[in-house]
C-alpha positions as CSV (number, residue, x, y, z in Angstrom):
1,X,0.0,-0.1,-0.3
2,X,0.9,3.8,-0.8
3,X,-0.1,6.9,0.2
4,X,1.4,10.7,-0.2
5,X,1.4,11.4,3.6
6,X,0.9,9.2,6.9
7,X,-0.5,10.8,9.5
8,X,0.3,9.3,12.7
9,X,-2.3,10.2,15.7
10,X,-6.4,10.8,15.4
11,X,-6.4,13.7,18.1
12,X,-7.2,17.1,17.3
13,X,-4.0,18.3,15.5
14,X,-3.6,14.3,13.3
15,X,-7.6,15.1,12.2
16,X,-7.0,18.6,11.5
17,X,-4.2,18.1,9.1
18,X,-6.0,15.8,7.4
19,X,-8.7,17.7,6.9
20,X,-6.4,20.0,5.4
21,X,-4.8,17.7,3.1
22,X,-8.2,16.9,1.9
23,X,-9.1,20.2,1.2
24,X,-5.6,20.2,-0.8
25,X,-6.7,17.4,-2.8
26,X,-3.3,15.3,-1.1
27,X,-3.7,11.5,-0.4
28,X,-3.2,10.6,2.9
29,X,-4.0,7.9,5.7
30,X,-4.8,8.3,9.0
31,X,-3.8,5.6,11.8
32,X,-5.0,6.3,15.5
33,X,-3.7,3.8,18.1
34,X,-6.8,3.6,20.1
35,X,-10.3,2.4,19.0
36,X,-11.8,5.9,18.9
37,X,-10.6,9.1,17.4
38,X,-9.8,12.2,19.9
39,X,-6.4,11.1,21.4
40,X,-6.4,13.4,24.6
41,X,-9.6,15.1,24.2
42,X,-12.6,12.6,26.0
43,X,-15.8,13.2,26.3
44,X,-18.2,10.9,28.5
45,X,-21.8,10.7,29.5
46,X,-23.2,8.6,31.9
47,X,-25.8,5.4,30.6
48,X,-29.0,6.7,29.7
49,X,-32.2,4.6,31.5
50,X,-33.4,4.3,27.7
51,X,-30.0,3.6,26.2
52,X,-30.2,6.8,24.0
53,X,-27.2,9.0,23.5
54,X,-27.2,12.4,26.3
55,X,-26.9,15.5,24.4
56,X,-24.2,16.4,26.8
57,X,-20.8,14.9,27.5
58,X,-18.4,16.0,30.3
59,X,-14.5,16.1,29.2
60,X,-11.7,14.1,30.4
61,X,-9.4,15.8,28.8
62,X,-9.1,19.4,27.5
63,X,-12.0,21.4,28.6
64,X,-11.4,24.9,27.4
65,X,-10.0,27.6,25.3
66,X,-10.1,31.4,25.1
67,X,-11.2,34.2,23.2
68,X,-7.6,35.0,22.1
69,X,-7.4,31.8,20.2
70,X,-9.2,32.9,16.6
71,X,-8.4,29.6,15.2
72,X,-10.8,27.4,17.9
73,X,-13.4,29.9,17.6
74,X,-13.0,30.5,13.8
75,X,-13.2,26.0,13.8
76,X,-16.4,25.8,16.0
77,X,-18.0,27.6,13.3
78,X,-17.0,26.5,9.9
79,X,-18.0,22.6,12.4
80,X,-21.1,24.1,13.7
81,X,-20.1,23.3,17.1
82,X,-21.9,25.3,20.1
83,X,-19.7,27.4,22.3
84,X,-21.0,28.7,26.1
85,X,-18.9,30.3,28.9
86,X,-17.6,28.5,32.0
87,X,-19.8,29.2,35.0
88,X,-18.0,31.1,37.7
89,X,-20.7,33.2,39.3
90,X,-20.8,33.4,43.1
91,X,-18.7,32.6,45.7
92,X,-15.4,29.8,46.3
93,X,-14.3,27.5,48.4
94,X,-11.0,27.1,50.0
95,X,-9.9,24.0,52.3
96,X,-7.1,24.0,54.5
97,X,-5.8,21.2,56.5
98,X,-5.9,23.1,60.1
99,X,-8.7,25.6,59.1
100,X,-11.0,23.3,57.0
101,X,-13.5,24.7,54.6
102,X,-13.3,28.5,54.1
103,X,-15.8,30.5,51.7
104,X,-14.3,33.6,50.1
105,X,-15.3,35.8,47.0
106,X,-13.9,35.2,43.7
107,X,-13.7,37.5,40.8
108,X,-14.2,35.0,38.3
109,X,-12.3,33.7,35.5
110,X,-10.5,36.5,33.6
111,X,-10.2,36.4,30.7
112,X,-13.3,34.3,30.3
113,X,-13.3,30.6,29.6
114,X,-14.9,28.6,27.3
115,X,-16.4,25.5,26.5
116,X,-17.7,23.1,24.1
117,X,-21.6,22.3,24.3
118,X,-22.0,19.0,24.1
119,X,-18.0,18.3,25.2
120,X,-14.8,18.7,23.0
121,X,-15.7,15.2,21.7
122,X,-18.2,17.0,19.1
123,X,-15.3,18.9,17.6
124,X,-13.5,15.7,17.2
125,X,-16.8,13.9,15.9
126,X,-17.7,16.8,13.5
127,X,-13.9,16.5,12.1
128,X,-14.5,12.9,11.9
129,X,-17.3,12.9,9.9
130,X,-15.9,15.6,7.1
131,X,-12.9,12.5,6.0
132,X,-13.2,9.9,4.2
133,X,-13.5,6.6,6.1
134,X,-11.8,4.5,4.2
135,X,-8.3,7.0,4.7
136,X,-9.1,6.4,8.6
137,X,-7.5,3.4,10.1
138,X,-8.1,2.5,14.3
139,X,-6.9,-0.1,16.3
140,X,-3.2,0.3,14.2
141,X,-0.2,1.2,16.0
142,X,3.3,2.5,14.5
143,X,6.0,0.3,15.3
144,X,8.7,1.9,13.1
145,X,9.6,4.0,10.1
146,X,12.2,3.5,7.6
147,X,14.1,6.1,5.2
148,X,14.1,4.1,2.2
149,X,15.8,6.5,-0.9
150,X,12.9,8.8,-1.4
151,X,10.4,6.9,0.3
152,X,9.5,6.2,4.0
153,X,8.7,2.6,4.9
154,X,6.0,2.5,7.5
155,X,5.6,-0.2,10.0
156,X,1.7,-0.6,11.0
157,X,0.7,-3.0,13.2
158,X,-2.7,-4.0,13.1
159,X,-4.4,-7.0,15.2
160,X,-1.1,-8.5,15.8
161,X,-0.2,-8.3,12.0
162,X,2.2,-6.1,10.8
163,X,1.8,-4.2,7.7
164,X,4.6,-1.9,6.1
165,X,3.0,1.0,4.1
166,X,4.8,3.3,1.7
167,X,5.1,7.0,2.1
168,X,6.6,10.2,0.8
169,X,6.5,11.8,4.0
170,X,5.2,11.0,7.7
171,X,3.4,13.7,10.6
172,X,4.1,12.6,13.5
173,X,0.6,13.8,15.5
174,X,1.6,12.9,18.9
175,X,3.8,14.1,21.7
176,X,7.9,13.8,20.6
177,X,8.6,11.7,23.9
178,X,5.7,9.6,23.0
179,X,6.6,9.1,19.3
180,X,10.5,8.3,20.0
181,X,9.7,6.0,23.0
182,X,7.5,3.8,20.7
183,X,8.8,4.1,17.2
184,X,11.9,2.9,15.9
185,X,12.7,5.2,13.2
186,X,15.9,4.2,10.7
187,X,18.4,5.4,10.8
188,X,18.3,7.3,14.0
189,X,18.4,10.6,14.7
190,X,21.3,12.4,16.3
191,X,21.3,11.7,19.9
192,X,21.2,15.3,21.1
193,X,18.4,15.9,18.8
194,X,16.6,13.0,20.2
195,X,17.6,14.1,23.8
196,X,16.1,17.4,23.1
197,X,12.9,16.2,21.7
198,X,12.0,13.4,24.6
199,X,12.7,16.7,26.8
200,X,9.9,18.3,25.7
201,X,7.1,17.3,28.0
202,X,3.8,15.9,27.0
203,X,0.9,18.7,27.7
204,X,-1.9,16.6,30.1
205,X,0.2,13.1,30.4
206,X,0.6,13.5,34.5
207,X,-2.9,15.0,35.2
208,X,-5.6,12.9,36.5
209,X,-9.2,14.2,36.2
210,X,-12.7,13.4,38.2
211,X,-16.0,14.2,37.3
212,X,-19.1,13.8,39.5
213,X,-22.5,14.6,38.5
214,X,-25.3,15.5,39.9
215,X,-29.0,15.8,38.6
216,X,-28.9,19.6,39.0
217,X,-26.0,21.8,39.9
218,X,-27.1,22.2,43.6
219,X,-24.4,24.8,44.6
220,X,-25.3,27.1,42.5
221,X,-28.2,27.5,44.9
222,X,-26.3,28.2,47.8
223,X,-24.6,30.9,45.8
224,X,-21.3,29.2,45.5
225,X,-19.3,29.1,42.1
226,X,-18.3,25.5,42.1
227,X,-14.8,26.7,42.2
228,X,-12.7,25.3,44.9
229,X,-9.2,24.8,46.1
230,X,-7.7,22.7,48.3
231,X,-4.8,21.7,50.3
232,X,-6.3,18.5,51.9
233,X,-7.2,16.6,48.8
234,X,-7.5,14.6,46.4
235,X,-8.7,17.3,44.1
236,X,-6.1,20.4,44.2
237,X,-8.5,22.5,42.0
238,X,-12.3,21.9,41.4
239,X,-14.6,23.9,39.3
240,X,-18.1,23.6,37.5
241,X,-18.7,21.1,34.6
242,X,-22.2,21.4,34.0
243,X,-23.6,21.7,31.0
244,X,-25.9,25.1,30.0
245,X,-29.2,23.1,30.7
246,X,-29.5,20.0,32.4
247,X,-27.7,18.1,35.1
248,X,-25.1,19.1,37.6
249,X,-21.3,18.2,37.5
250,X,-18.1,19.1,39.1
251,X,-14.9,18.5,37.9
252,X,-11.5,18.3,39.6
253,X,-7.8,18.1,38.4
254,X,-6.1,15.9,41.2
255,X,-3.4,16.5,43.1
256,X,-1.6,13.3,44.2
257,X,1.7,13.3,42.2
258,X,1.4,10.7,39.4
259,X,4.1,8.5,41.1
260,X,2.3,8.2,43.9
261,X,-0.9,7.6,42.4
262,X,0.7,4.6,40.8
263,X,0.4,2.5,44.2
264,X,-3.6,4.1,44.8
265,X,-6.3,1.7,43.7
266,X,-8.7,3.8,41.4
267,X,-11.6,3.1,43.8
268,X,-9.7,5.0,46.6
269,X,-9.6,7.6,44.5
270,X,-13.0,7.5,43.6
271,X,-14.2,7.6,47.3
272,X,-12.3,10.1,48.7
273,X,-12.6,12.5,45.6
274,X,-16.7,12.1,46.8
275,X,-15.5,12.6,50.3
276,X,-14.2,15.5,48.9
277,X,-16.6,17.0,47.2
278,X,-19.2,16.3,50.5
279,X,-17.1,18.4,52.5
280,X,-16.9,21.3,50.1
281,X,-20.1,21.5,48.7
282,X,-22.7,19.5,51.4
283,X,-24.3,16.4,51.7
284,X,-26.0,16.4,48.4
285,X,-22.4,15.7,46.6
286,X,-22.4,12.6,48.7
287,X,-24.4,10.6,46.2
288,X,-23.5,11.6,42.4
289,X,-25.4,10.1,39.5
290,X,-22.2,9.2,38.2
291,X,-18.3,9.5,38.7
292,X,-15.8,9.6,36.1
293,X,-11.6,9.0,36.7
294,X,-9.4,9.9,33.8
295,X,-5.5,9.1,35.2
296,X,-3.5,10.0,31.7
297,X,-0.4,8.8,33.3
298,X,-1.4,5.2,33.0
299,X,-2.5,5.9,29.5
300,X,0.3,4.4,27.5
301,X,-1.0,6.1,24.1
302,X,-0.7,9.6,26.1
303,X,1.7,9.2,28.7
304,X,5.3,7.2,29.2
305,X,7.9,7.0,32.4
306,X,9.1,10.5,31.4
307,X,5.9,12.3,32.1
308,X,5.8,11.1,36.3
309,X,7.8,14.0,37.6
310,X,5.2,17.0,37.7
311,X,5.1,19.7,35.9
312,X,5.3,23.3,38.1
313,X,4.0,25.7,35.2
314,X,2.9,25.7,31.6
315,X,6.4,24.5,29.3
316,X,7.6,26.8,26.7
317,X,7.1,24.5,24.0
318,X,8.2,24.8,20.3
319,X,10.5,22.3,18.1
320,X,14.2,22.4,18.3
321,X,15.9,24.1,14.9
322,X,17.3,20.9,14.4
323,X,13.7,19.2,14.4
324,X,12.9,21.6,11.4
325,X,13.8,19.2,8.5
326,X,14.0,16.0,9.7
327,X,14.9,13.2,6.9
328,X,15.0,16.6,4.8
329,X,11.8,17.5,5.4
330,X,9.6,14.0,5.2
331,X,9.4,13.6,9.3
332,X,7.4,16.3,10.6
333,X,5.5,16.7,14.1
334,X,2.6,18.3,14.1
335,X,1.1,17.4,18.0
336,X,0.3,20.7,19.9
337,X,3.8,20.6,21.6
338,X,5.7,21.3,18.2
339,X,3.3,24.6,18.0
340,X,5.3,27.6,17.3
341,X,3.1,29.3,19.9
342,X,0.3,28.7,21.9
343,X,1.8,24.9,22.6
344,X,0.4,23.1,24.4
345,X,-3.2,24.2,24.3
346,X,-5.8,22.8,21.9
347,X,-5.4,26.5,20.2
348,X,-1.9,25.1,19.6
349,X,-2.8,21.7,18.1
350,X,-4.3,23.5,15.0
351,X,-1.2,25.9,15.1
352,X,0.9,22.7,14.6
353,X,-0.9,20.8,11.8
354,X,-1.2,24.2,9.7
355,X,2.7,24.3,10.0
356,X,3.0,20.5,8.9
357,X,0.2,21.4,5.6
358,X,1.1,25.1,4.6
């Protein structure tokens, strides 16, 4: 099998690159390791009683984008996907080991954070729906890429069988360190370049997120925003995750380091998170109708052992100069970590895809 461009990864950057290649009338094949598209974008909905799809879902990956990110705004308009503002009106809560739970006034998020109605996966579904199904391959992993003259030979493993696909170029729409830890490159990259790429942190890889879903956002009637900060845990930062209408939801970023979480039973984390929501927001929070937990460090298609070290701030992303023309430009990194600006954000995924498909 042959293709002009092989895209590795069906997250936002990979799918957006594919839509641009389709518009440019270029031949491509997108290969995704999971059985779903989206990568780190993952939206889940509680099971309905009648088996129908819920009109809303909750983001276990990225939730927000911001008004200063024009590509995301434009993409949502083009796809016909609606947005809404993050709810932040009312008082916030703070939890201290000595003083317990305190209430304080918070001016709200500045700038305002924006969310996608129905969950961020709506963007993924809309992009996927624009692509020819025969150009998408799920549940398939790239194990090796060999430069053979002017062509690249890509080893694709599906259900235990390996197929070699010939491509003119490969777009690596996955984090650099994940790509280099999981794909054998022949010839190998120079050691200094490989080290520099592996040193680029994978955004969200060390994070864990918990979401509790309720019949209604009851905290709002108490004058609370749903926002809380804690030095007790397990969540260190909590926000209202409710859709514009319908149920209520709270989500929290767990503050327990990734290395430590590996030795904790997920059910224990769920129980501790529920108890924390009850401490912060009262007895109604003790009985969520659904509780979701996603620990990204345990996802081998997102994280590597390199991601166990916690991030203390948003990294400065972008590729080293030597990574701009790997194999005469035939091997291109185009995940959000590779973006020249807005790296680590959803906007950065779009920037990287544009830069890889000029």
